[in-house]
VEXVEX-972430 format. One record per residue (C-alpha): x negated, y negated, z; residue in three letters. Coordinates in steps of 0.02 Angstrom, whole numbers, padded with zeros to 5 digits, always signed. Layout:
BEGIN
XYZALA...
# end
This chain:
BEGIN
-06814-06997+04768MET-06763-07041+04590LEU-06836-07231+04612LEU-07004-07158+04584GLN-06982-07106+04401TYR-06950-07250+04270ARG-06772-07288+04206ILE-06783-07169+04059GLY-06844-07024+04161THR-06697-07066+04295ARG-06571-07072+04155LEU-06643-06917+04067GLY-06629-06823+04226ILE-06447-06896+04280GLY-06393-06831+04090PHE-06459-06654+04123GLY-06378-06640+04297ALA-06214-06696+04212VAL-06249-06569+04075LEU-06277-06436+04197ALA-06132-06473+04295ALA-06031-06473+04143ALA-06101-06303+04076VAL-06071-06234+04238ALA-05894-06289+04261ALA-05849-06230+04081PHE-05924-06060+04109ALA-05832-06045+04288ALA-05677-06098+04203ALA-05689-05953+04052THR-05733-05835+04185PHE-05581-05881+04293ILE-05471-05895+04134GLY-05526-05722+04069LEU-05480-05641+04249GLN-05309-05729+04226GLY-05277-05658+04065GLN-05334-05483+04106ALA-05237-05477+04256ALA-05087-05540+04172THR-05122-05420+04015HIS-05134-05259+04145ASP-04978-05309+04238SER-04868-05320+04071ALA-04936-05173+04019GLU-04900-05071+04175GLU-04717-05142+04197SER-04686-05091+04011ALA-04749-04922+04030GLN-04625-04897+04168ARG-04482-04988+04122ILE-04502-04868+03952ASN-04502-04719+04051LEU-04352-04737+04155VAL-04260-04818+03995SER-04313-04638+03916ALA-04245-04551+04080MET-04073-04652+04050ARG-04062-04608+03858GLU-04106-04433+03886ALA-03978-04406+04034GLU-03838-04488+03920LEU-03887-04386+03760VAL-03876-04227+03895MET-03684-04286+03953VAL-03628-04334+03780SER-03692-04185+03703SER-03625-04051+03822ILE-03449-04137+03834ARG-03458-04131+03642SER-03497-03943+03653ALA-03362-03927+03775GLY-03222-03990+03631LEU-03299-03891+03485GLN-03215-03737+03399THR-03346-03709+03280ASP-03497-03612+03324GLY-03627-03702+03222ALA-03565-03864+03312ALA-03566-03793+03481ILE-03747-03722+03461ASN-03807-03910+03381ALA-03739-03982+03523ASP-03810-03871+03658VAL-03983-03873+03568ALA-03973-04081+03576ALA-03925-04042+03770TYR-04086-03934+03791ARG-04198-04073+03698ALA-04139-04204+03791ALA-04181-04103+03952GLY-04347-04068+03907LYS-04371-04251+03860ALA-04316-04312+04025ILE-04417-04187+04119GLN-04560-04243+04017SER-04524-04438+04072SER-04503-04387+04268GLU-04668-04302+04264ASN-04758-04440+04172GLU-04666-04568+04297PHE-04720-04472+04454SER-04908-04488+04390ALA-04904-04670+04422LEU-04943-04758+04591PRO-04754-04764+04664LEU-04669-04847+04825SER-04582-04740+04938ASP-04430-04813+04871ALA-04479-04744+04701GLU-04533-04590+04759ARG-04370-04559+04852ALA-04262-04608+04709THR-04362-04504+04572LEU-04335-04355+04685ALA-04158-04375+04688ASN-04148-04399+04512ILE-04249-04222+04487THR-04135-04146+04614GLN-03969-04204+04527LEU-04027-04144+04364ARG-04067-03976+04431LYS-03910-03990+04525ASP-03805-04012+04356ALA-03892-03873+04257ALA-03806-03727+04328PRO-03649-03823+04303LEU-03684-03854+04128VAL-03741-03676+04103GLU-03569-03607+04159ASP-03483-03746+04052ALA-03585-03671+03899ILE-03532-03499+03932LYS-03354-03555+03929PHE-03367-03646+03771THR-03457-03491+03687MET-03316-03384+03747ALA-03186-03525+03668MET-03125-03561+03840ALA-03127-03743+03805GLY-02991-03772+03951ASP-03103-03707+04079GLN-03269-03795+04014ALA-03176-03953+04012ALA-03107-03931+04182LYS-03280-03888+04254LEU-03361-04038+04149LEU-03215-04150+04218ASN-03227-04100+04403GLU-03399-04030+04454GLN-03511-04087+04330PHE-03441-04269+04326SER-03469-04304+04505ALA-03656-04256+04500VAL-03670-04348+04336GLU-03608-04514+04406LYS-03734-04490+04551ARG-03883-04453+04428TRP-03825-04616+04330ALA-03829-04720+04492ALA-04001-04652+04537GLU-04063-04696+04366LEU-03998-04874+04370SER-04068-04890+04553LYS-04239-04826+04474LEU-04225-04960+04332ALA-04178-05087+04469ASP-04331-05057+04566LEU-04443-05080+04427GLN-04378-05245+04383ARG-04416-05294+04567GLU-04590-05219+04549ARG-04623-05323+04404ALA-04551-05484+04468ALA-04668-05453+04622HIS-04811-05427+04504ALA-04785-05585+04420ARG-04782-05688+04593GLU-04938-05603+04633ALA-05021-05649+04465ILE-04958-05822+04498ALA-05038-05830+04677ARG-05204-05772+04613ALA-05217-05907+04466ASN-05180-06040+04604ARG-05325-05984+04712GLN-05430-05975+04543ARG-05387-06156+04511LEU-05429-06202+04697LEU-05602-06104+04673ALA-05634-06189+04510LEU-05607-06353+04590GLY-05710-06321+04742ALA-05849-06269+04611LEU-05832-06426+04520LEU-05859-06525+04677LEU-06016-06419+04719LEU-06087-06452+04545VAL-06061-06626+04529ARG-06216-06728+04490PRO-06301-06831+04629PRO
# end
């Protein structure tokens, strides 16, 4: 078809086709690259949010345990009050983190583990309140016995469930990275196919 045109015209048309193909390929590559960057950013942001919330729960649990154990060893009223206040503040912090985490999309395993964490925290609460009463009454031996026997058993299970939730977040992040890698490979294949389609005659 191009033979009916003079050589200069044919060269111009060929160059225009090559240029159009290059522009189309560049636009497609840019779009595909932006898609990949957005997916990577969103995944990293969500993973960080989840990991930060679980870390906050674990930290609050450690503060609660250390504070109430410290209170059980105190004989000074002001020191006991300070430890109890730290325990209650950490309790509020962990409940807030639990609530925020529960609002995220969760797998069945994550939801079940979070439910266990919440229940174990609630199971520990009355034991701690009894220990506080013993401590306030200067019955340190009874408080220590309660914490070392009944509370300790609940606390170990509680810490184990928090560790399990942390492991689940690492697994989720790994799966997300794998999914993004697959999507990026598919985008590259799509770009290759597009380049074949827009090649000049």
